C-alpha positions in Angstrom: 15.2 -79.3 33.0 17.3 -75.8 33.6 15.9 -73.2 35.7 13.2 -70.7 35.3 14.3 -67.2 35.8 12.6 -64.0 35.8 15.0 -61.3 34.4 15.2 -57.4 33.9 16.9 -54.4 34.8 14.9 -52.4 37.3 14.7 -49.0 38.8 15.0 -48.4 42.4 11.0 -48.2 42.8 10.4 -51.5 40.7 9.6 -50.2 37.2 11.3 -52.0 33.8 9.6 -49.1 32.0 7.9 -46.3 31.6 4.3 -46.8 30.9 4.4 -45.9 27.4 7.6 -48.5 27.6 10.2 -45.9 27.3 13.6 -47.0 29.1 14.9 -43.3 30.5 18.2 -44.1 31.8 17.8 -47.8 33.0 20.0 -49.1 30.8 23.0 -46.9 31.0 25.2 -49.6 32.5 25.2 -50.7 28.9 27.5 -48.3 27.8 29.7 -47.1 30.7 32.9 -49.5 30.3 35.5 -50.2 28.4 34.5 -53.6 27.6 33.0 -54.3 23.7 30.1 -56.3 24.1 28.6 -57.4 20.5 25.4 -58.3 20.0 23.7 -60.6 17.1 21.6 -57.2 16.4 23.2 -55.3 13.8 24.2 -51.9 15.2 23.8 -52.9 18.9 27.3 -53.3 20.6 27.3 -52.9 24.7 30.2 -51.0 26.1 30.2 -52.7 29.8 32.7 -52.5 32.8 35.0 -55.4 33.2 32.5 -56.6 36.2 29.2 -56.4 34.3 30.5 -57.9 31.4 31.9 -61.0 33.4 28.3 -61.1 34.9 26.7 -60.7 31.3 28.7 -63.2 29.8 28.3 -66.2 32.6 24.2 -65.2 32.1 24.2 -65.3 28.6 26.5 -68.5 28.3 23.8 -70.3 30.1 20.5 -68.9 28.3 18.4 -71.6 26.4 15.1 -69.6 26.0 13.2 -66.9 26.8 9.6 -66.3 27.0 8.0 -62.8 26.7 4.6 -61.4 26.2 2.8 -60.1 23.2 3.4 -56.7 24.4 7.1 -56.8 24.4 7.1 -58.9 21.2 5.0 -56.2 19.6 7.2 -53.0 20.9 10.4 -55.1 19.5 8.8 -56.1 16.5 9.8 -59.4 17.5 13.6 -58.4 17.2 13.5 -58.7 13.7 13.4 -62.4 13.9 16.5 -62.8 15.9 16.6 -62.1 19.8 19.5 -60.1 20.8 20.7 -62.8 22.9 20.4 -65.3 20.0 18.0 -67.8 21.7 14.6 -69.3 20.8 11.9 -67.0 22.1 8.5 -68.1 23.1 5.6 -65.6 22.9 2.4 -65.9 25.1 -0.4 -64.5 23.2 -4.2 -64.5 22.6 -3.3 -64.4 18.5 -0.7 -65.6 16.4 1.0 -62.9 14.5 0.2 -64.7 11.0 1.7 -61.7 8.9 5.0 -61.4 11.0 5.3 -65.4 11.2 5.2 -65.4 7.3 7.6 -62.7 7.1 10.2 -64.0 9.3 9.8 -67.9 8.3 13.2 -69.0 9.6 12.7 -67.0 12.7 13.2 -69.3 16.0 9.7 -67.8 17.4 7.1 -70.1 18.7 3.7 -68.5 19.8 1.7 -70.4 22.5 -2.0 -69.3 23.0 -2.9 -71.9 25.7 -1.2 -69.9 28.5 1.9 -69.4 30.6 2.4 -72.9 31.7 2.3 -74.4 28.5 4.7 -71.5 27.0 7.2 -72.3 29.9 6.8 -75.5 29.4 7.6 -75.5 25.6 10.7 -73.4 26.7 12.1 -76.2 28.7 11.8 -78.4 26.0 14.0 -76.0 23.6 16.3 -75.1 26.4 17.0 -78.6 27.7 19.4 -78.2 30.7 19.7 -74.4 29.9 18.2 -71.2 32.0 14.8 -70.4 30.4 14.6 -66.4 31.1 11.2 -65.1 31.5 10.9 -61.2 30.7 9.8 -59.4 33.6 6.0 -57.8 33.9 2.9 -59.4 33.4 4.5 -62.9 32.4 7.0 -62.8 35.3 3.9 -62.4 37.6 1.7 -65.3 36.2 5.0 -67.5 36.6 5.4 -66.0 40.2 1.7 -66.8 41.0 1.9 -70.6 39.2 5.0 -71.4 41.3 7.1 -71.8 38.1 9.7 -69.8 39.1 13.2 -70.6 40.5 15.0 -67.5 40.8 14.6 -63.7 40.3 17.6 -61.7 38.5 17.6 -57.9 38.8 19.8 -55.7 37.3 19.3 -52.8 40.0 19.7 -49.0 38.5 20.3 -46.0 40.7 17.3 -44.8 38.8 13.9 -43.9 40.3 11.1 -43.7 37.4 8.2 -42.1 39.4 5.7 -44.8 37.7 5.8 -47.2 35.0 5.4 -51.0 34.2 6.3 -52.8 37.5 8.5 -55.6 37.5 6.0 -57.6 39.3 2.5 -57.3 39.3 -0.5 -57.2 41.4 -0.2 -61.3 42.7 -3.1 -63.5 43.3 -0.8 -65.0 45.9 0.7 -62.6 48.3 4.0 -62.1 50.1 5.8 -64.9 48.2 9.2 -65.6 49.8 12.6 -65.0 48.3 15.8 -66.0 49.8 18.9 -64.0 50.6 20.7 -62.9 47.1 23.1 -65.7 46.0 24.4 -63.3 43.7 25.2 -59.6 44.6 27.7 -57.9 42.1 28.5 -53.9 42.8 29.2 -52.6 39.1 29.0 -48.9 38.0 25.4 -47.4 37.4 24.0 -51.0 38.4 23.9 -53.7 41.0 23.7 -57.3 39.8 21.2 -59.3 42.1 20.1 -63.1 42.1 17.4 -64.2 44.7 16.0 -67.4 44.7 12.4 -68.4 44.8 12.4 -70.3 48.3 8.6 -70.3 49.0 6.9 -70.6 45.7 2.8 -70.3 46.1 1.0 -73.7 46.8 
């Protein structure tokens, strides 16, 4: 099985979005460089610096599946049936969105109603030896609490939101130890960091 990695762009004060799911200046780094990076989403093209483009391409080339919660799924309307990074998506939810599923019969989305551990297992089955990315927020918090994360990847941006949706919420297990960053890449408007989870909760 590949690694399970919680990943997101994060403000200096630890937030991945505003309370109403706005992004402010969090994603400015996607449009500050000369390297054009197309996506599978119509009308969405990134313009990254060479440094960020290299990091992005290495990251996306390793991805095999994404796990997210129902809030992110609803905010994005399921990315219109195809995630921007073009990987299968496993959604943790209490209720399957039957109307959405009927409207997107070919979408590579799996809806799991029996908890985060089952969702990660399904994502790993889909990803094989590739990385399973876990959306930050509630899902990442549950994964960290259960000892399911191998790494935490943070695109740290020089923005202070002052409140909003944190990368990690309140944990049942406090002071979870992470190792020193195995990746630390400074680029324009962002620093790319990857931390190993060296002491997961027991």
